[in-house]
C-alpha positions as a Markdown table, in Angstrom:
| # | Residue | x | y | z |
|---|---|---|---|---|
| 1 | Unk | -47.3 | 23.9 | 30.8 |
| 2 | Unk | -44.8 | 23.6 | 33.6 |
| 3 | Unk | -45.0 | 21.2 | 36.5 |
| 4 | Unk | -42.5 | 21.2 | 39.4 |
| 5 | Unk | -42.2 | 18.7 | 42.2 |
| 6 | Unk | -39.5 | 17.8 | 44.6 |
| 7 | Unk | -38.3 | 14.2 | 45.2 |
| 8 | Unk | -39.3 | 13.3 | 48.8 |
| 9 | Unk | -38.0 | 10.7 | 51.2 |
| 10 | Unk | -41.6 | 9.3 | 51.8 |
| 11 | Unk | -41.8 | 8.5 | 48.1 |
| 12 | Unk | -38.3 | 7.0 | 48.2 |
| 13 | Unk | -39.4 | 4.6 | 51.0 |
| 14 | Unk | -42.5 | 3.6 | 49.0 |
| 15 | Unk | -40.4 | 3.0 | 45.9 |
| 16 | Unk | -38.0 | 0.8 | 47.8 |
| 17 | Unk | -40.7 | -1.7 | 48.6 |
| 18 | Unk | -40.6 | -2.7 | 44.9 |
| 19 | Unk | -37.1 | -1.7 | 43.8 |
| 20 | Unk | -37.3 | -2.8 | 40.2 |
| 21 | Unk | -34.3 | -0.8 | 39.0 |
| 22 | Unk | -32.0 | -2.7 | 41.4 |
| 23 | Unk | -33.5 | -6.0 | 40.3 |
| 24 | Unk | -32.9 | -5.1 | 36.7 |
| 25 | Unk | -29.4 | -3.8 | 36.9 |
| 26 | Unk | -28.3 | -7.1 | 38.6 |
| 27 | Unk | -29.1 | -8.8 | 35.3 |
| 28 | Unk | -26.1 | -7.3 | 33.5 |
| 29 | Unk | -23.1 | -7.4 | 35.8 |
| 30 | Unk | -20.7 | -6.7 | 32.9 |
| 31 | Unk | -22.2 | -3.1 | 33.0 |
| 32 | Unk | -21.0 | -2.6 | 36.5 |
| 33 | Unk | -17.8 | -1.0 | 35.1 |
| 34 | Unk | -20.0 | 2.0 | 34.0 |
| 35 | Unk | -20.2 | 4.7 | 36.7 |
| 36 | Unk | -23.9 | 5.2 | 36.2 |
| 37 | Unk | -24.7 | 1.5 | 36.9 |
| 38 | Unk | -22.3 | 1.6 | 39.9 |
| 39 | Unk | -24.1 | 4.6 | 41.4 |
| 40 | Unk | -27.5 | 3.0 | 40.9 |
| 41 | Unk | -26.4 | -0.1 | 42.7 |
| 42 | Unk | -24.9 | 1.8 | 45.6 |
| 43 | Unk | -27.4 | 4.7 | 46.0 |
| 44 | Unk | -31.2 | 4.1 | 46.5 |
| 45 | Unk | -32.0 | 7.7 | 45.9 |
| 46 | Unk | -30.6 | 7.5 | 42.4 |
| 47 | Unk | -32.7 | 4.4 | 41.7 |
| 48 | Unk | -35.8 | 6.1 | 42.9 |
| 49 | Unk | -35.3 | 9.2 | 40.7 |
| 50 | Unk | -34.4 | 7.1 | 37.7 |
| 51 | Unk | -37.6 | 5.1 | 38.2 |
| 52 | Unk | -39.7 | 8.3 | 38.4 |
| 53 | Unk | -38.2 | 9.8 | 35.2 |
| 54 | Unk | -37.7 | 6.9 | 32.9 |
| 55 | Unk | -40.2 | 4.1 | 33.8 |
| 56 | Unk | -43.0 | 5.4 | 31.6 |
| 57 | Unk | -40.7 | 5.1 | 28.6 |
| 58 | Unk | -39.9 | 1.4 | 29.1 |
| 59 | Unk | -43.3 | 0.0 | 27.9 |
| 60 | Unk | -46.1 | 1.1 | 25.7 |
| 61 | Unk | -45.9 | 3.8 | 23.1 |
| 62 | Unk | -42.5 | 4.3 | 21.4 |
| 63 | Unk | -41.0 | 7.8 | 21.8 |
| 64 | Unk | -38.2 | 9.7 | 20.3 |
| 65 | Unk | -36.0 | 10.5 | 23.3 |
| 66 | Unk | -32.8 | 12.6 | 23.7 |
| 67 | Unk | -31.1 | 11.9 | 27.0 |
| 68 | Unk | -28.5 | 14.6 | 28.0 |
| 69 | Unk | -25.8 | 13.3 | 30.3 |
| 70 | Unk | -27.8 | 10.2 | 31.3 |
| 71 | Unk | -24.8 | 7.9 | 31.5 |
| 72 | Unk | -25.0 | 4.2 | 30.6 |
| 73 | Unk | -26.5 | 1.3 | 32.5 |
| 74 | Unk | -28.7 | -1.6 | 31.9 |
| 75 | Unk | -31.9 | 0.6 | 32.0 |
| 76 | Unk | -30.3 | 2.4 | 29.0 |
| 77 | Unk | -30.4 | -0.8 | 27.0 |
| 78 | Unk | -34.0 | -1.3 | 27.9 |
| 79 | Unk | -34.8 | 2.3 | 26.7 |
| 80 | Unk | -33.1 | 1.4 | 23.4 |
| 81 | Unk | -35.4 | -1.5 | 22.9 |
| 82 | Unk | -38.6 | 0.4 | 23.4 |
| 83 | Unk | -37.8 | 3.8 | 21.8 |
| 84 | Unk | -35.8 | 5.8 | 19.3 |
| 85 | Unk | -33.2 | 6.7 | 21.9 |
| 86 | Unk | -30.2 | 9.0 | 21.7 |
| 87 | Unk | -27.7 | 9.6 | 24.5 |
| 88 | Unk | -25.4 | 12.7 | 24.4 |
| 89 | Unk | -22.8 | 12.3 | 27.1 |
| 90 | Unk | -19.1 | 13.0 | 27.2 |
| 91 | Unk | -18.6 | 9.8 | 29.2 |
| 92 | Unk | -15.5 | 11.1 | 30.8 |
| 93 | Unk | -15.5 | 8.5 | 33.6 |
| 94 | Unk | -16.3 | 5.6 | 31.2 |
| 95 | Unk | -13.7 | 6.0 | 28.5 |
| 96 | Unk | -11.4 | 2.9 | 28.6 |
| 97 | Unk | -11.1 | 0.4 | 25.8 |
| 98 | Unk | -13.3 | -2.0 | 27.7 |
| 99 | Unk | -16.1 | 0.6 | 28.0 |
| 100 | Unk | -15.7 | 1.5 | 24.3 |
| 101 | Unk | -15.9 | -2.2 | 23.2 |
| 102 | Unk | -19.1 | -2.9 | 25.2 |
| 103 | Unk | -20.7 | 0.2 | 23.7 |
| 104 | Unk | -19.5 | -0.7 | 20.2 |
| 105 | Unk | -20.9 | -4.3 | 20.6 |
| 106 | Unk | -24.3 | -2.9 | 21.8 |
| 107 | Unk | -24.6 | -0.4 | 19.0 |
| 108 | Unk | -23.6 | -3.0 | 16.4 |
| 109 | Unk | -26.5 | -5.2 | 17.6 |
| 110 | Unk | -29.0 | -2.4 | 17.9 |
| 111 | Unk | -28.3 | 1.1 | 16.4 |
| 112 | Unk | -26.0 | 4.1 | 16.8 |
| 113 | Unk | -27.2 | 5.9 | 19.9 |
| 114 | Unk | -24.2 | 7.4 | 21.7 |
| 115 | Unk | -22.7 | 10.8 | 20.8 |
| 116 | Unk | -19.8 | 11.7 | 23.0 |
| 117 | Unk | -19.9 | 15.5 | 22.9 |
| 118 | Unk | -21.1 | 18.6 | 24.7 |
| 119 | Unk | -24.9 | 19.0 | 24.5 |
| 120 | Unk | -24.6 | 22.5 | 22.9 |
| 121 | Unk | -22.3 | 21.1 | 20.2 |
| 122 | Unk | -24.9 | 18.3 | 19.5 |
| 123 | Unk | -27.8 | 20.7 | 19.3 |
| 124 | Unk | -29.5 | 21.1 | 15.9 |
| 125 | Unk | -32.9 | 22.8 | 15.3 |
| 126 | Unk | -33.5 | 20.4 | 12.4 |
| 127 | Unk | -33.9 | 17.3 | 14.7 |
| 128 | Unk | -37.1 | 17.1 | 16.7 |
| 129 | Unk | -37.8 | 14.9 | 19.8 |
| 130 | Unk | -40.9 | 13.8 | 21.8 |
| 131 | Unk | -38.9 | 14.3 | 25.0 |
| 132 | Unk | -35.5 | 15.7 | 26.1 |
| 133 | Unk | -34.3 | 14.5 | 29.5 |
| 134 | Unk | -31.4 | 16.2 | 31.4 |
| 135 | Unk | -31.1 | 14.5 | 34.8 |
| 136 | Unk | -28.4 | 15.1 | 37.5 |
| 137 | Unk | -26.7 | 17.8 | 35.5 |
| 138 | Unk | -28.0 | 21.3 | 36.5 |
| 139 | Unk | -26.5 | 23.3 | 38.0 |
| 140 | Unk | -24.0 | 21.3 | 40.1 |
| 141 | Unk | -22.2 | 19.7 | 37.1 |
| 142 | Unk | -23.0 | 22.3 | 34.4 |
| 143 | Unk | -24.4 | 25.8 | 35.0 |
| 144 | Unk | -25.7 | 26.4 | 31.5 |
| 145 | Unk | -29.3 | 25.6 | 32.4 |
| 146 | Unk | -30.6 | 28.8 | 30.7 |
| 147 | Unk | -28.8 | 28.1 | 27.4 |
| 148 | Unk | -30.1 | 24.5 | 27.5 |
| 149 | Unk | -33.7 | 25.6 | 28.0 |
| 150 | Unk | -33.7 | 28.4 | 25.5 |
| 151 | Unk | -32.4 | 26.0 | 22.8 |
| 152 | Unk | -33.9 | 22.6 | 23.5 |
| 153 | Unk | -37.4 | 23.9 | 24.2 |
| 154 | Unk | -37.6 | 24.6 | 20.4 |
| 155 | Unk | -37.0 | 21.0 | 19.3 |
| 156 | Unk | -39.0 | 19.0 | 21.9 |
| 157 | Unk | -42.6 | 18.5 | 22.8 |
| 158 | Unk | -41.5 | 17.9 | 26.4 |
| 159 | Unk | -38.4 | 18.6 | 28.5 |
| 160 | Unk | -37.7 | 16.9 | 31.8 |
| 161 | Unk | -34.9 | 18.3 | 33.9 |
| 162 | Unk | -33.8 | 17.8 | 37.5 |
| 163 | Unk | -32.4 | 20.6 | 39.5 |
| 164 | Unk | -30.1 | 20.0 | 42.6 |
| 165 | Unk | -30.0 | 22.7 | 45.3 |
| 166 | Unk | -29.4 | 23.3 | 49.0 |
| 167 | Unk | -32.1 | 24.9 | 51.0 |
| 168 | Unk | -30.0 | 27.6 | 52.6 |
| 169 | Unk | -27.2 | 29.7 | 51.3 |
| 170 | Unk | -27.0 | 33.3 | 50.5 |
| 171 | Unk | -27.5 | 34.9 | 47.1 |
| 172 | Unk | -24.1 | 36.5 | 46.9 |
| 173 | Unk | -22.5 | 33.0 | 47.1 |
| 174 | Unk | -24.8 | 31.9 | 44.3 |
| 175 | Unk | -23.7 | 34.7 | 42.0 |
| 176 | Unk | -20.0 | 33.9 | 42.7 |
| 177 | Unk | -20.8 | 30.2 | 42.0 |
| 178 | Unk | -22.3 | 31.0 | 38.7 |
| 179 | Unk | -19.4 | 33.2 | 37.6 |
| 180 | Unk | -16.8 | 30.7 | 38.7 |
| 181 | Unk | -18.7 | 27.8 | 37.0 |
| 182 | Unk | -18.9 | 29.7 | 33.7 |
| 183 | Unk | -15.2 | 30.6 | 33.8 |
| 184 | Unk | -14.2 | 27.0 | 34.5 |
| 185 | Unk | -16.4 | 25.7 | 31.7 |
| 186 | Unk | -14.8 | 28.1 | 29.2 |
| 187 | Unk | -11.3 | 27.2 | 30.4 |
| 188 | Unk | -11.9 | 23.5 | 30.1 |
| 189 | Unk | -13.3 | 23.8 | 26.6 |
| 190 | Unk | -10.4 | 25.9 | 25.5 |
| 191 | Unk | -7.8 | 23.5 | 27.0 |
| 192 | Unk | -9.5 | 20.3 | 25.8 |
| 193 | Unk | -10.8 | 19.3 | 29.3 |
| 194 | Unk | -13.8 | 17.2 | 29.9 |
| 195 | Unk | -16.9 | 18.0 | 31.9 |
| 196 | Unk | -16.9 | 19.6 | 35.3 |
| 197 | Unk | -15.8 | 18.2 | 38.6 |
| 198 | Unk | -19.0 | 18.2 | 40.5 |
| 199 | Unk | -19.4 | 21.3 | 42.7 |
| 200 | Unk | -21.8 | 21.9 | 45.6 |
| 201 | Unk | -25.1 | 23.2 | 44.1 |
| 202 | Unk | -26.4 | 26.7 | 45.1 |
| 203 | Unk | -29.5 | 27.1 | 47.2 |
| 204 | Unk | -33.1 | 27.0 | 46.0 |
| 205 | Unk | -33.3 | 30.8 | 46.5 |
| 206 | Unk | -30.1 | 31.4 | 44.6 |
| 207 | Unk | -31.3 | 29.4 | 41.6 |
| 208 | Unk | -34.6 | 31.3 | 41.5 |
| 209 | Unk | -32.8 | 34.6 | 41.7 |
| 210 | Unk | -29.7 | 34.1 | 39.6 |
| 211 | Unk | -30.9 | 31.6 | 37.0 |
| 212 | Unk | -34.6 | 31.6 | 36.4 |
| 213 | Unk | -35.1 | 35.4 | 36.5 |
| 214 | Unk | -33.3 | 35.4 | 33.1 |
| 215 | Unk | -35.9 | 33.5 | 31.2 |
| 216 | Unk | -39.6 | 33.9 | 30.4 |
| 217 | Unk | -40.7 | 30.6 | 31.8 |
| 218 | Unk | -42.7 | 30.7 | 35.0 |
| 219 | Unk | -40.4 | 28.6 | 37.0 |
| 220 | Unk | -40.0 | 29.1 | 40.8 |
| 221 | Unk | -38.7 | 26.3 | 42.9 |
| 222 | Unk | -40.6 | 25.8 | 46.2 |
| 223 | Unk | -38.8 | 25.2 | 49.4 |
| 224 | Unk | -38.7 | 21.5 | 50.1 |
| 225 | Unk | -36.9 | 19.0 | 52.3 |
| 226 | Unk | -33.6 | 17.4 | 51.2 |
| 227 | Unk | -33.5 | 14.0 | 49.6 |
| 228 | Unk | -29.8 | 13.1 | 49.2 |
| 229 | Unk | -26.6 | 14.4 | 50.8 |
| 230 | Unk | -28.4 | 17.5 | 52.2 |
| 231 | Unk | -29.6 | 18.4 | 48.7 |
| 232 | Unk | -33.2 | 19.1 | 47.6 |
| 233 | Unk | -33.8 | 17.7 | 44.1 |
| 234 | Unk | -36.6 | 19.0 | 41.9 |
| 235 | Unk | -38.1 | 17.5 | 38.8 |
| 236 | Unk | -39.3 | 20.2 | 36.3 |
| 237 | Unk | -41.5 | 19.1 | 33.3 |
| 238 | Unk | -42.0 | 21.7 | 30.5 |
| 239 | Unk | -44.4 | 20.9 | 27.7 |
| 240 | Unk | -44.6 | 23.1 | 24.7 |
């Protein structure tokens, strides 16, 4: 089963009437050095999307969660408390000795949860999850959405991804975007570089034509209004 929705400004305004993410991240000011927490404090749209994706996993039933590229913030710590939680993130922006010490102290008090590596290097078909989350990655940070879906659908009951797109750009530019992104990723891996600089995402139409036509999933992003920085952001849930 596949469900697709876009994040809308009307729902953002409703969420901001009870901005629980902001209230929580203020509790741990020492985590403000992490880029994820900094963005959450500064950008309401990020808090709204985080709430939509993660809130159900903060209470109730315990889940085995794999979070790809989720970054670290105080909500991460709350996820650790209520789940068997694994974070796979290169953490290229959060790699100083101070960052490392805070993570070390947290893992010492709880359990090992952070794996600083590429998500395809981490992949193993012997480890199963209740849910795999990949938020704020595809395709503007990493174009390998097809490789991700083809592999991780086999080891998870549910996948939640967000897809960032513009409403209007031509398909030719989308094809060029994909070729350049794949080339840059290969170059950076071969030269020991970290994850991408963030590029402008392609259009909704480009993603439908140059990405999703390669797989058997019935995924077609509908046209929708932008949420943040002229970008339309979709949530796609895939249950096996």
